N, C-alpha and C positions, 0 to 999 in steps of 0.2 A: 316455097319451093320446100318441100321436106327433107331435112339435114340426114344422114345415114347415122345408124347407130355408132356409138365409141365402142369397138371391140376392146375389151378388158379380158388379157390373158392374167390367168394365176395359177397358182399352186398351192394348196393349204400348208404345205411344209415351208414355205418361204415367208419369213418375216416382213419383206418388203412387199409382197403380196397382200398379207393381213394390212399392212398401214395402207397400201393403195386402194384396199376395199373398204376402209373408212373414209375417203375422200371420194370415190369416183363418180359415184351418182350425184353428189351436191355439185360436183366441177361441172357434169355434163348437164345437169338443170339449169346453171348458171348461163349456158351456151345453147339452151332448148334443145338439146339432145337427149337422148334414151341411151342406155349402156345394155350391150350384149354381152354378159358375163361368160366366159369360155376357160374352162379347165384345162391346164396341160400338164405334163410331168416334168419337171425338171431333171430328173433322172434321165429321161429321152431327150429332151429337148437341147438342153444345156450340156449335160455329161456326155451322153452318147454320140450325138449328133456334132455337137461342136467340138467335143473332146476335152472340156474344161473338167477341172477339179472342183468339187463341193467349196463354195466360200470358208466353210469350217475346217477345211484340209489344206487350204494354201496360206502359206505363212503371210503375214501381214495382214491380208484381207480377213483374217478370221479375228485377230485382235481388234481392227477397224471395225468388224461388224459387230462386235460386242460392244463398242462404244457407240456405233453410228445408229443402230436401230433402236435402243431405248432413247437416244436424243431427239430422234425424229418423231418417236411417239409423244415424248414430252412438247414438243414443237406444235404437234397436231392436236395435242389435248385428248390423247387415246391412251386407255389404258395396255401396258405390256409387259410382259414378263418372261424372261427365257425359261424354257420348259426342261432343259437339260436332257431330253430324251435321246437315246442313240438308236439309229437302223429303223426309224418311222418312215411311213409312208402314206400318202394320200390315195391309193388306189380305190378302196372303199369308199371314202368320202366323195372323191370323184365322180364315181358311177353312179353313188347315190344323188349327186346333183343332176348330173344328166338326166337319168331318169325323170327326177322331179320337174326339171326343165321342160321337158317334154309334155306333161301334165299341168304345169300352173307355174309359170317364169317367175313369179312373185314369190311364191312360195319357196322355189328353188333359192332366191337371191335370200331371203330371210334363215334357211338352213345353211347357206355358206357364212354368212355370218356369224351365227350360233358355232358352226363348226371352227372357224378362225377364232372365236373368243374362248372354246373349249382348249386349244391349244395354247394360244399366244396371250391369253389374260388368266385362264385358269391352270394351265399346266397341264392337262390332263391329256389322256391318249384320243389320237383319231385314228389309229391305224387298223384297230380291230373292228371288223364288221358291227359286232354288237354293240361297241361305243358309237358308233355312226348312228345304227338305227334308234340307239336312246335319246341321242340328240334328235332327229326327226320325230321320233315319239311325242317329245314336248310341243312339236309344232302341228300334231293330229296326224301324222302319217302312219298308218299301217306298219308297225315294226316288222311283223313276218313277211308283207309283200315287198319291202324294202329289202330285207336280207335275201330273200329268193332273187329280187332282180341283181343286186350286187353281185351275186355268185354266179348267175347264169351267163352263158356264152353271149347271150345277146348284150347283155350288160358289160361287159369285158369288151365287146366289138365297138360298142358306141364309145366307150372310151378311146380306144387305140384308133378310131376314125377321127375323133375330135383331136387327138395328138398329131396325127397324118396330116390334117385340115391346117392345123396351126403351124406345122412344119413348112407346107407348101405355100 
């Protein structure tokens, strides 16, 4: 019997999404499963729909997060560093991921890992489309095509649909 894939919902701006991304494929492999990586936007799913405040703006949770995420990274044996960036988002990275996933799911996963490393290991920007395109270019992706897709109505709709499906 073929087992359905594990659905891995993630947002690049989540430290726990990063930590999960370092483990999910190995976990799935141990259980004879594949993983379907699905980007979501915490700003929509958790903040707007669920009405919760970001962890970084919630008393006690903010302090615990600062303690817990590095501790979890250490337990998992993965690099981790808080970037200290304010007001960032994953729109461009998520749109790029979905465009790549339609063409080459394996490449899209490599891209996702590189984006996560850029933010949570190297403490570099992932909000600007140019930064996202630079990461993709290191993987052989046409920078201009990616930028065009990220800014297109089709690219925006693709992400909106993905988030709506996750909520449903």
